[in-house]
A tleap script that builds the chain and sets N, CA, C and O, in Angstrom:
source leaprc.protein.ff14SB
mol = sequence {
  NMET GLU ARG ILE PHE PHE PHE LEU GLY ALA
  LEU LEU ALA GLY ILE GLY VAL ALA ALA GLY
  ALA PHE GLY ALA HIE GLY LEU LYS ASN ARG
  LEU SER ALA GLU MET LEU ALA THR PHE GLU
  VAL GLY VAL ARG TYR GLN MET TYR HIE ALA
  PHE ALA LEU PHE VAL VAL ALA TRP VAL LEU
  THR LYS TRP PRO SER THR PRO VAL THR VAL
  ALA GLY TRP CYS PHE VAL ILE GLY THR PHE
  LEU PHE SER GLY SER LEU TYR VAL LEU THR
  LEU SER GLY VAL LYS TRP LEU GLY ALA ILE
  THR PRO LEU GLY GLY VAL ALA PHE LEU ILE
  GLY TRP ALA CYS LEU ALA TRP ALA VAL TRP
  ASN CTHR
}
set mol.1.N position { 99.528 107.775 117.315 }
set mol.1.CA position { 99.804 106.939 117.000 }
set mol.1.C position { 98.023 106.842 115.513 }
set mol.1.O position { 97.873 106.792 114.292 }
set mol.2.N position { 97.168 106.871 116.743 }
set mol.2.CA position { 96.014 106.874 116.028 }
set mol.2.C position { 95.809 108.077 115.001 }
set mol.2.O position { 95.114 107.953 113.992 }
set mol.3.N position { 96.499 109.297 115.360 }
set mol.3.CA position { 96.210 110.230 114.406 }
set mol.3.C position { 96.842 110.176 112.889 }
set mol.3.O position { 96.571 110.918 111.946 }
set mol.4.N position { 98.179 108.580 112.957 }
set mol.4.CA position { 98.689 108.932 111.957 }
set mol.4.C position { 97.534 108.329 111.241 }
set mol.4.O position { 97.089 108.967 110.286 }
set mol.5.N position { 96.832 106.895 111.642 }
set mol.5.CA position { 96.473 105.746 110.840 }
set mol.5.C position { 95.425 106.406 110.572 }
set mol.5.O position { 94.948 105.907 109.553 }
set mol.6.N position { 94.590 107.546 111.047 }
set mol.6.CA position { 93.487 108.277 110.914 }
set mol.6.C position { 93.846 108.824 109.530 }
set mol.6.O position { 93.250 108.459 108.516 }
set mol.7.N position { 94.902 109.765 109.531 }
set mol.7.CA position { 94.931 110.689 108.375 }
set mol.7.C position { 95.833 109.573 106.990 }
set mol.7.O position { 96.118 109.827 105.820 }
set mol.8.N position { 96.035 108.382 107.813 }
set mol.8.CA position { 96.130 107.593 106.217 }
set mol.8.C position { 95.035 106.613 105.512 }
set mol.8.O position { 95.285 105.756 104.664 }
set mol.9.N position { 93.542 107.000 106.159 }
set mol.9.CA position { 92.421 106.195 105.822 }
set mol.9.C position { 91.652 107.382 105.294 }
set mol.9.O position { 90.606 107.390 104.645 }
set mol.10.N position { 92.548 108.581 105.800 }
set mol.10.CA position { 91.637 109.600 104.799 }
set mol.10.C position { 92.497 110.130 103.480 }
set mol.10.O position { 92.133 110.527 102.373 }
set mol.11.N position { 93.673 109.974 104.034 }
set mol.11.CA position { 94.424 109.789 102.823 }
set mol.11.C position { 94.258 108.354 101.481 }
set mol.11.O position { 94.465 108.616 100.296 }
set mol.12.N position { 93.859 106.880 101.954 }
set mol.12.CA position { 94.125 106.401 101.073 }
set mol.12.C position { 92.343 106.314 101.129 }
set mol.12.O position { 92.224 105.123 100.840 }
set mol.13.N position { 91.307 106.681 101.264 }
set mol.13.CA position { 90.219 106.929 101.056 }
set mol.13.C position { 89.610 108.107 99.727 }
set mol.13.O position { 88.562 108.032 99.086 }
set mol.14.N position { 90.535 108.982 99.660 }
set mol.14.CA position { 90.836 110.038 99.070 }
set mol.14.C position { 90.609 109.209 97.486 }
set mol.14.O position { 89.703 109.169 96.653 }
set mol.15.N position { 91.888 108.642 97.618 }
set mol.15.CA position { 92.310 108.011 96.426 }
set mol.15.C position { 91.430 106.757 96.090 }
set mol.15.O position { 91.041 106.359 94.992 }
set mol.16.N position { 91.238 106.272 97.285 }
set mol.16.CA position { 89.959 105.390 96.682 }
set mol.16.C position { 89.217 105.942 95.558 }
set mol.16.O position { 89.153 105.599 94.378 }
set mol.17.N position { 88.687 106.853 96.198 }
set mol.17.CA position { 87.266 107.640 95.395 }
set mol.17.C position { 88.242 108.464 93.951 }
set mol.17.O position { 87.791 108.093 92.867 }
set mol.18.N position { 89.372 109.409 93.836 }
set mol.18.CA position { 89.867 109.379 92.716 }
set mol.18.C position { 90.056 108.605 91.951 }
set mol.18.O position { 90.066 109.118 90.832 }
set mol.19.N position { 90.293 107.147 91.932 }
set mol.19.CA position { 90.904 105.865 91.797 }
set mol.19.C position { 89.261 105.247 90.483 }
set mol.19.O position { 89.101 104.982 89.291 }
set mol.20.N position { 88.280 105.323 92.013 }
set mol.20.CA position { 86.616 105.154 91.501 }
set mol.20.C position { 86.631 106.043 89.658 }
set mol.20.O position { 86.561 106.099 88.430 }
set mol.21.N position { 86.769 106.467 90.820 }
set mol.21.CA position { 86.101 107.768 89.357 }
set mol.21.C position { 86.767 107.592 88.291 }
set mol.21.O position { 86.107 107.538 87.253 }
set mol.22.N position { 88.062 107.468 88.213 }
set mol.22.CA position { 88.621 107.652 87.197 }
set mol.22.C position { 88.686 106.324 86.045 }
set mol.22.O position { 88.788 106.430 84.823 }
set mol.23.N position { 88.582 104.919 86.954 }
set mol.23.CA position { 88.043 103.867 86.550 }
set mol.23.C position { 86.933 103.586 85.468 }
set mol.23.O position { 86.725 102.821 84.527 }
set mol.24.N position { 86.102 105.052 86.396 }
set mol.24.CA position { 85.103 104.433 85.956 }
set mol.24.C position { 84.545 105.649 84.775 }
set mol.24.O position { 83.521 105.510 84.106 }
set mol.25.N position { 85.057 106.308 84.737 }
set mol.25.CA position { 85.330 107.261 83.749 }
set mol.25.C position { 86.216 107.173 82.986 }
set mol.25.O position { 86.167 107.033 81.764 }
set mol.26.N position { 87.199 107.261 83.753 }
set mol.26.CA position { 88.842 107.281 82.208 }
set mol.26.C position { 89.470 106.202 81.782 }
set mol.26.O position { 90.496 106.154 81.105 }
set mol.27.N position { 88.537 104.948 82.383 }
set mol.27.CA position { 89.297 103.527 82.180 }
set mol.27.C position { 88.049 102.683 81.643 }
set mol.27.O position { 88.329 101.596 81.138 }
set mol.28.N position { 86.798 103.032 81.689 }
set mol.28.CA position { 84.918 102.338 80.418 }
set mol.28.C position { 85.916 102.118 79.426 }
set mol.28.O position { 86.725 101.201 79.565 }
set mol.29.N position { 85.932 102.906 78.394 }
set mol.29.CA position { 86.495 102.613 77.309 }
set mol.29.C position { 88.037 102.501 76.789 }
set mol.29.O position { 88.434 102.710 75.642 }
set mol.30.N position { 88.527 102.257 77.518 }
set mol.30.CA position { 90.027 101.121 77.586 }
set mol.30.C position { 90.455 99.853 77.948 }
set mol.30.O position { 91.484 99.427 77.424 }
set mol.31.N position { 89.907 99.235 78.676 }
set mol.31.CA position { 89.858 98.333 79.407 }
set mol.31.C position { 88.541 97.354 78.920 }
set mol.31.O position { 87.408 97.532 78.472 }
set mol.32.N position { 89.261 96.416 79.226 }
set mol.32.CA position { 87.301 95.234 78.850 }
set mol.32.C position { 87.640 94.889 79.982 }
set mol.32.O position { 88.686 95.005 80.622 }
set mol.33.N position { 86.089 94.194 80.299 }
set mol.33.CA position { 85.318 94.379 80.801 }
set mol.33.C position { 86.054 93.105 82.475 }
set mol.33.O position { 85.656 93.294 83.624 }
set mol.34.N position { 86.576 92.535 82.288 }
set mol.34.CA position { 87.178 91.758 82.786 }
set mol.34.C position { 88.503 92.806 83.939 }
set mol.34.O position { 88.911 92.777 85.100 }
set mol.35.N position { 88.721 93.604 82.694 }
set mol.35.CA position { 89.915 94.556 83.521 }
set mol.35.C position { 89.910 95.794 84.324 }
set mol.35.O position { 90.622 96.540 84.996 }
set mol.36.N position { 88.828 95.619 83.923 }
set mol.36.CA position { 88.144 96.894 84.623 }
set mol.36.C position { 87.239 96.015 86.142 }
set mol.36.O position { 87.297 96.348 87.326 }
set mol.37.N position { 86.838 95.410 85.817 }
set mol.37.CA position { 86.378 94.328 87.090 }
set mol.37.C position { 87.839 94.497 88.206 }
set mol.37.O position { 87.712 94.818 89.388 }
set mol.38.N position { 88.757 94.302 87.755 }
set mol.38.CA position { 89.504 93.398 88.512 }
set mol.38.C position { 89.913 94.760 88.871 }
set mol.38.O position { 89.989 94.951 90.084 }
set mol.39.N position { 90.151 95.596 88.229 }
set mol.39.CA position { 90.111 97.540 88.564 }
set mol.39.C position { 89.428 97.951 90.013 }
set mol.39.O position { 89.990 98.099 91.098 }
set mol.40.N position { 88.535 98.037 89.796 }
set mol.40.CA position { 87.147 97.861 90.858 }
set mol.40.C position { 87.256 97.686 91.792 }
set mol.40.O position { 87.061 98.423 92.758 }
set mol.41.N position { 87.904 95.721 91.677 }
set mol.41.CA position { 88.354 95.617 92.636 }
set mol.41.C position { 89.476 95.898 93.794 }
set mol.41.O position { 89.502 95.590 94.986 }
set mol.42.N position { 90.304 96.539 93.037 }
set mol.42.CA position { 91.149 97.585 93.790 }
set mol.42.C position { 91.039 98.005 94.566 }
set mol.42.O position { 91.558 97.959 95.681 }
set mol.43.N position { 89.875 98.827 93.844 }
set mol.43.CA position { 89.184 100.366 95.145 }
set mol.43.C position { 88.069 100.051 95.664 }
set mol.43.O position { 87.162 100.863 95.844 }
set mol.44.N position { 88.002 98.522 96.036 }
set mol.44.CA position { 87.251 98.331 96.758 }
set mol.44.C position { 87.538 97.439 98.165 }
set mol.44.O position { 86.830 97.392 99.170 }
set mol.45.N position { 88.910 96.698 97.878 }
set mol.45.CA position { 89.280 96.777 98.831 }
set mol.45.C position { 89.851 97.884 99.604 }
set mol.45.O position { 89.680 98.234 100.771 }
set mol.46.N position { 90.763 98.464 98.401 }
set mol.46.CA position { 91.639 100.063 99.585 }
set mol.46.C position { 90.137 100.726 100.325 }
set mol.46.O position { 90.124 100.973 101.531 }
set mol.47.N position { 88.593 101.033 99.220 }
set mol.47.CA position { 88.054 101.214 100.402 }
set mol.47.C position { 87.813 100.846 101.982 }
set mol.47.O position { 88.262 101.490 102.930 }
set mol.48.N position { 87.228 99.994 102.032 }
set mol.48.CA position { 87.277 99.046 102.781 }
set mol.48.C position { 88.182 99.229 104.264 }
set mol.48.O position { 87.787 99.527 105.392 }
set mol.49.N position { 89.493 98.931 103.772 }
set mol.49.CA position { 90.928 98.611 104.090 }
set mol.49.C position { 90.955 100.311 105.002 }
set mol.49.O position { 91.265 100.341 106.193 }
set mol.50.N position { 90.585 101.618 104.222 }
set mol.50.CA position { 90.682 102.795 104.590 }
set mol.50.C position { 90.087 103.056 105.907 }
set mol.50.O position { 90.465 103.621 106.934 }
set mol.51.N position { 89.089 102.488 105.546 }
set mol.51.CA position { 87.428 102.619 106.480 }
set mol.51.C position { 88.379 101.759 107.985 }
set mol.51.O position { 88.434 102.236 109.118 }
set mol.52.N position { 88.923 100.641 107.602 }
set mol.52.CA position { 89.658 99.397 108.788 }
set mol.52.C position { 90.378 100.908 109.487 }
set mol.52.O position { 90.249 101.089 110.697 }
set mol.53.N position { 90.962 101.717 108.816 }
set mol.53.CA position { 92.539 102.796 109.134 }
set mol.53.C position { 91.348 103.569 110.174 }
set mol.53.O position { 91.915 104.179 111.080 }
set mol.54.N position { 90.281 103.638 110.212 }
set mol.54.CA position { 89.725 104.218 110.545 }
set mol.54.C position { 89.337 104.090 112.346 }
set mol.54.O position { 89.388 104.758 113.379 }
set mol.55.N position { 88.955 102.801 111.861 }
set mol.55.CA position { 88.627 101.990 113.001 }
set mol.55.C position { 89.894 101.669 114.255 }
set mol.55.O position { 89.876 102.065 115.421 }
set mol.56.N position { 91.116 100.696 113.468 }
set mol.56.CA position { 92.324 101.125 114.271 }
set mol.56.C position { 92.639 102.430 115.170 }
set mol.56.O position { 93.135 102.615 116.282 }
set mol.57.N position { 92.212 103.080 114.350 }
set mol.57.CA position { 92.424 104.958 115.060 }
set mol.57.C position { 91.403 104.736 116.382 }
set mol.57.O position { 91.617 104.921 117.580 }
set mol.58.N position { 90.613 104.425 115.913 }
set mol.58.CA position { 89.503 104.706 116.916 }
set mol.58.C position { 89.937 104.210 118.483 }
set mol.58.O position { 89.972 104.957 119.461 }
set mol.59.N position { 90.345 102.373 118.470 }
set mol.59.CA position { 90.532 101.211 119.024 }
set mol.59.C position { 91.504 101.556 119.562 }
set mol.59.O position { 91.608 100.928 120.616 }
set mol.60.N position { 92.685 102.551 119.349 }
set mol.60.CA position { 93.806 102.892 119.960 }
set mol.60.C position { 93.612 103.624 120.817 }
set mol.60.O position { 94.196 103.411 121.880 }
set mol.61.N position { 92.653 104.859 120.690 }
set mol.61.CA position { 92.322 105.327 121.658 }
set mol.61.C position { 91.903 104.685 122.798 }
set mol.61.O position { 92.422 104.979 123.874 }
set mol.62.N position { 90.927 103.744 122.715 }
set mol.62.CA position { 90.087 102.772 123.459 }
set mol.62.C position { 91.160 102.077 124.174 }
set mol.62.O position { 91.675 102.389 125.247 }
set mol.63.N position { 91.416 101.082 123.407 }
set mol.63.CA position { 92.632 100.146 123.731 }
set mol.63.C position { 93.657 100.063 122.865 }
set mol.63.O position { 93.723 99.395 121.832 }
set mol.64.N position { 94.885 101.169 123.606 }
set mol.64.CA position { 95.996 100.769 122.860 }
set mol.64.C position { 96.587 100.069 123.680 }
set mol.64.O position { 96.683 100.234 124.896 }
set mol.65.N position { 97.380 98.523 122.433 }
set mol.65.CA position { 98.202 97.465 122.435 }
set mol.65.C position { 99.007 97.717 120.490 }
set mol.65.O position { 98.575 98.112 119.407 }
set mol.66.N position { 100.450 97.152 121.083 }
set mol.66.CA position { 101.053 96.555 120.091 }
set mol.66.C position { 100.515 95.685 118.170 }
set mol.66.O position { 101.014 95.708 117.045 }
set mol.67.N position { 99.315 95.067 118.788 }
set mol.67.CA position { 98.824 94.461 117.846 }
set mol.67.C position { 97.804 94.970 116.996 }
set mol.67.O position { 97.242 94.588 115.969 }
set mol.68.N position { 97.728 96.196 117.940 }
set mol.68.CA position { 96.340 97.323 116.888 }
set mol.68.C position { 97.120 97.909 116.361 }
set mol.68.O position { 96.812 98.341 115.250 }
set mol.69.N position { 98.003 98.100 116.705 }
set mol.69.CA position { 99.501 98.841 115.614 }
set mol.69.C position { 99.956 98.027 114.090 }
set mol.69.O position { 100.116 98.435 112.940 }
set mol.70.N position { 100.054 96.810 114.688 }
set mol.70.CA position { 100.675 96.287 113.653 }
set mol.70.C position { 99.193 96.035 112.509 }
set mol.70.O position { 99.098 96.012 111.282 }
set mol.71.N position { 98.149 95.869 113.677 }
set mol.71.CA position { 96.749 95.321 111.992 }
set mol.71.C position { 96.686 96.584 111.461 }
set mol.71.O position { 95.946 96.657 110.480 }
set mol.72.N position { 97.244 97.641 111.807 }
set mol.72.CA position { 96.837 99.361 110.730 }
set mol.72.C position { 98.049 99.557 110.096 }
set mol.72.O position { 98.034 100.360 109.162 }
set mol.73.N position { 99.197 98.968 110.402 }
set mol.73.CA position { 100.211 98.735 109.555 }
set mol.73.C position { 100.259 97.405 108.566 }
set mol.73.O position { 101.168 97.403 107.737 }
set mol.74.N position { 99.323 96.237 108.588 }
set mol.74.CA position { 99.287 95.685 108.028 }
set mol.74.C position { 98.364 95.922 106.743 }
set mol.74.O position { 98.494 95.299 105.690 }
set mol.75.N position { 97.209 97.129 107.038 }
set mol.75.CA position { 95.782 97.064 106.402 }
set mol.75.C position { 96.447 97.895 105.224 }
set mol.75.O position { 96.169 97.718 104.038 }
set mol.76.N position { 97.915 99.390 105.991 }
set mol.76.CA position { 98.227 99.835 105.083 }
set mol.76.C position { 99.017 99.078 103.775 }
set mol.76.O position { 98.900 99.565 102.651 }
set mol.77.N position { 99.690 98.062 103.965 }
set mol.77.CA position { 100.759 97.198 103.446 }
set mol.77.C position { 100.222 96.594 102.478 }
set mol.77.O position { 100.721 96.662 101.355 }
set mol.78.N position { 98.912 95.769 102.776 }
set mol.78.CA position { 97.925 95.444 102.466 }
set mol.78.C position { 97.203 95.794 101.454 }
set mol.78.O position { 96.928 95.122 100.459 }
set mol.79.N position { 96.724 97.464 101.865 }
set mol.79.CA position { 96.516 98.288 100.140 }
set mol.79.C position { 97.413 98.309 99.267 }
set mol.79.O position { 97.240 97.983 98.092 }
set mol.80.N position { 98.703 98.784 99.874 }
set mol.80.CA position { 99.954 98.463 98.506 }
set mol.80.C position { 99.733 97.644 97.778 }
set mol.80.O position { 99.522 97.728 96.569 }
set mol.81.N position { 99.767 96.475 98.654 }
set mol.81.CA position { 100.622 95.113 97.846 }
set mol.81.C position { 99.196 94.672 96.946 }
set mol.81.O position { 99.297 94.109 95.857 }
set mol.82.N position { 97.909 95.002 97.547 }
set mol.82.CA position { 96.794 94.237 96.964 }
set mol.82.C position { 96.073 94.807 96.134 }
set mol.82.O position { 95.700 94.211 95.124 }
set mol.83.N position { 95.591 96.585 96.494 }
set mol.83.CA position { 95.166 97.098 95.198 }
set mol.83.C position { 96.659 97.674 94.225 }
set mol.83.O position { 96.788 97.795 93.007 }
set mol.84.N position { 97.516 97.908 95.213 }
set mol.84.CA position { 98.125 98.608 94.391 }
set mol.84.C position { 98.715 97.567 92.905 }
set mol.84.O position { 99.131 97.987 91.826 }
set mol.85.N position { 98.550 96.148 93.364 }
set mol.85.CA position { 99.273 95.429 92.386 }
set mol.85.C position { 98.261 95.349 91.143 }
set mol.85.O position { 98.711 95.284 89.999 }
set mol.86.N position { 97.011 95.357 91.375 }
set mol.86.CA position { 95.830 95.392 90.758 }
set mol.86.C position { 95.937 96.334 89.906 }
set mol.86.O position { 95.798 96.193 88.691 }
set mol.87.N position { 96.197 97.384 90.496 }
set mol.87.CA position { 95.762 99.010 89.744 }
set mol.87.C position { 96.962 99.083 88.533 }
set mol.87.O position { 96.826 99.632 87.439 }
set mol.88.N position { 98.247 98.336 89.062 }
set mol.88.CA position { 99.300 98.402 88.088 }
set mol.88.C position { 99.144 97.503 86.738 }
set mol.88.O position { 99.271 97.841 85.561 }
set mol.89.N position { 98.845 96.322 87.275 }
set mol.89.CA position { 98.395 95.261 86.780 }
set mol.89.C position { 97.430 95.442 85.332 }
set mol.89.O position { 97.597 94.853 84.263 }
set mol.90.N position { 96.522 96.316 85.636 }
set mol.90.CA position { 95.163 96.406 84.940 }
set mol.90.C position { 95.800 97.391 83.714 }
set mol.90.O position { 95.660 97.134 82.519 }
set mol.91.N position { 96.690 98.834 84.364 }
set mol.91.CA position { 97.345 99.776 83.590 }
set mol.91.C position { 98.160 99.603 82.711 }
set mol.91.O position { 98.248 100.360 81.744 }
set mol.92.N position { 98.868 98.624 82.881 }
set mol.92.CA position { 100.046 97.527 82.399 }
set mol.92.C position { 99.631 96.669 81.694 }
set mol.92.O position { 99.755 97.001 80.515 }
set mol.93.N position { 99.313 95.976 81.785 }
set mol.93.CA position { 98.962 94.436 81.199 }
set mol.93.C position { 99.818 93.106 81.791 }
set mol.93.O position { 99.742 91.900 81.557 }
set mol.94.N position { 100.782 94.034 82.792 }
set mol.94.CA position { 102.085 92.964 82.987 }
set mol.94.C position { 101.221 92.116 83.876 }
set mol.94.O position { 100.742 92.700 84.849 }
set mol.95.N position { 100.952 90.923 83.729 }
set mol.95.CA position { 100.201 90.233 83.988 }
set mol.95.C position { 100.956 88.773 85.737 }
set mol.95.O position { 100.392 88.066 86.572 }
set mol.96.N position { 102.352 89.085 85.387 }
set mol.96.CA position { 103.638 88.709 86.412 }
set mol.96.C position { 102.993 89.271 87.431 }
set mol.96.O position { 103.493 88.699 88.399 }
set mol.97.N position { 102.117 90.107 87.881 }
set mol.97.CA position { 101.727 91.902 89.133 }
set mol.97.C position { 100.657 91.203 90.035 }
set mol.97.O position { 100.419 91.464 91.214 }
set mol.98.N position { 99.924 90.051 89.066 }
set mol.98.CA position { 99.249 88.935 89.739 }
set mol.98.C position { 99.587 88.511 90.676 }
set mol.98.O position { 98.472 88.335 91.167 }
set mol.99.N position { 100.489 88.042 91.668 }
set mol.99.CA position { 101.215 87.200 91.781 }
set mol.99.C position { 101.495 87.978 93.114 }
set mol.99.O position { 102.027 87.333 94.018 }
set mol.100.N position { 101.277 88.928 93.269 }
set mol.100.CA position { 101.736 90.158 93.623 }
set mol.100.C position { 100.237 90.041 95.234 }
set mol.100.O position { 100.347 89.868 96.448 }
set mol.101.N position { 99.213 90.220 94.439 }
set mol.101.CA position { 98.056 90.917 94.508 }
set mol.101.C position { 97.635 89.483 96.271 }
set mol.101.O position { 97.362 90.048 97.329 }
set mol.102.N position { 97.653 88.083 96.276 }
set mol.102.CA position { 97.801 87.717 97.041 }
set mol.102.C position { 98.298 87.506 98.561 }
set mol.102.O position { 97.875 86.848 99.512 }
set mol.103.N position { 100.021 88.866 98.229 }
set mol.103.CA position { 100.787 88.843 98.923 }
set mol.103.C position { 99.826 89.956 100.095 }
set mol.103.O position { 99.480 89.696 101.248 }
set mol.104.N position { 99.639 90.954 99.461 }
set mol.104.CA position { 97.904 92.245 99.984 }
set mol.104.C position { 97.517 91.490 100.976 }
set mol.104.O position { 97.750 91.656 102.174 }
set mol.105.N position { 96.563 90.154 100.155 }
set mol.105.CA position { 95.055 89.522 101.009 }
set mol.105.C position { 95.817 89.293 102.181 }
set mol.105.O position { 95.661 89.933 103.221 }
set mol.106.N position { 96.761 88.248 101.994 }
set mol.106.CA position { 97.258 87.776 103.753 }
set mol.106.C position { 98.049 89.101 104.245 }
set mol.106.O position { 98.741 88.698 105.180 }
set mol.107.N position { 98.232 90.188 104.109 }
set mol.107.CA position { 98.605 91.150 105.007 }
set mol.107.C position { 97.056 91.809 105.877 }
set mol.107.O position { 96.951 92.079 107.074 }
set mol.108.N position { 95.896 91.939 104.683 }
set mol.108.CA position { 94.860 91.895 105.185 }
set mol.108.C position { 94.191 91.003 106.020 }
set mol.108.O position { 93.418 91.443 106.872 }
set mol.109.N position { 94.440 89.481 105.854 }
set mol.109.CA position { 94.253 88.573 107.451 }
set mol.109.C position { 95.030 88.735 107.949 }
set mol.109.O position { 94.783 89.010 109.123 }
set mol.110.N position { 96.004 88.725 107.703 }
set mol.110.CA position { 97.206 89.173 109.449 }
set mol.110.C position { 96.735 90.925 109.817 }
set mol.110.O position { 97.321 91.229 110.856 }
set mol.111.N position { 96.008 91.950 109.371 }
set mol.111.CA position { 96.198 92.667 110.133 }
set mol.111.C position { 94.316 93.055 110.693 }
set mol.111.O position { 94.070 94.222 110.995 }
set mol.112.N position { 93.414 92.223 110.752 }
set mol.112.CA position { 92.413 91.604 110.822 }
set mol.112.C position { 91.920 90.451 111.890 }
set mol.112.O position { 90.868 90.159 112.458 }
set mol.113.N position { 93.409 89.910 111.838 }
set mol.113.CA position { 93.684 88.686 113.225 }
set mol.113.C position { 94.067 89.639 114.211 }
set mol.113.O position { 93.337 89.540 115.197 }
set mol.114.N position { 94.778 90.365 114.301 }
set mol.114.CA position { 95.688 91.345 114.831 }
set mol.114.C position { 94.981 92.235 115.409 }
set mol.114.O position { 95.541 92.657 116.421 }
set mol.115.N position { 93.398 92.977 115.074 }
set mol.115.CA position { 92.751 93.130 115.070 }
set mol.115.C position { 91.472 92.810 116.146 }
set mol.115.O position { 90.856 93.516 116.944 }
set mol.116.N position { 91.420 91.836 115.877 }
set mol.116.CA position { 90.572 91.107 116.695 }
set mol.116.C position { 91.192 90.611 117.972 }
set mol.116.O position { 90.723 90.812 119.093 }
set mol.117.N position { 92.594 89.760 117.621 }
set mol.117.CA position { 93.706 89.106 118.814 }
set mol.117.C position { 93.348 90.816 120.250 }
set mol.117.O position { 92.944 90.889 121.411 }
set mol.118.N position { 93.776 91.741 119.273 }
set mol.118.CA position { 93.880 92.649 120.466 }
set mol.118.C position { 92.526 93.316 121.569 }
set mol.118.O position { 92.572 93.560 122.775 }
set mol.119.N position { 91.753 93.417 120.902 }
set mol.119.CA position { 90.516 93.710 121.478 }
set mol.119.C position { 90.043 92.397 121.589 }
set mol.119.O position { 88.837 92.604 121.722 }
set mol.120.N position { 90.136 91.653 121.609 }
set mol.120.CA position { 89.703 90.375 122.641 }
set mol.120.C position { 90.679 90.049 123.921 }
set mol.120.O position { 90.505 89.040 124.605 }
set mol.121.N position { 91.444 90.746 124.109 }
set mol.121.CA position { 92.498 89.984 124.597 }
set mol.121.C position { 92.543 91.451 126.096 }
set mol.121.O position { 93.154 91.485 127.165 }
set mol.122.N position { 91.603 92.419 125.442 }
set mol.122.CA position { 92.013 93.885 126.717 }
set mol.122.C position { 90.798 93.745 127.835 }
set mol.122.O position { 90.747 94.520 128.790 }
savepdb mol mol.pdb
quit
């Protein structure tokens, strides 16, 4: 499982770098400053949680447990819901997609709580 999370972390980090470059160079003149900032929040949280997946992979090698695995999947799901909804919102202009973003935030919070719980209890 640690290889899966490390792979997903590397994949999401690479996509995050590409999305950041796309936002900085390809969207700079196409989006309002507010929408560009929203896109950048998606990139930032994607990168945070890509690195969190590296931490999950490492923790699984030291203290393997179900809560650590749950944390990893919460980070993956959270990235798709949070960052993904912000990307689609800014690129499409469909405002109701902003209602999905908090679900990703909740997944992130659950992931961090699971990771803390797992490490504290081993």
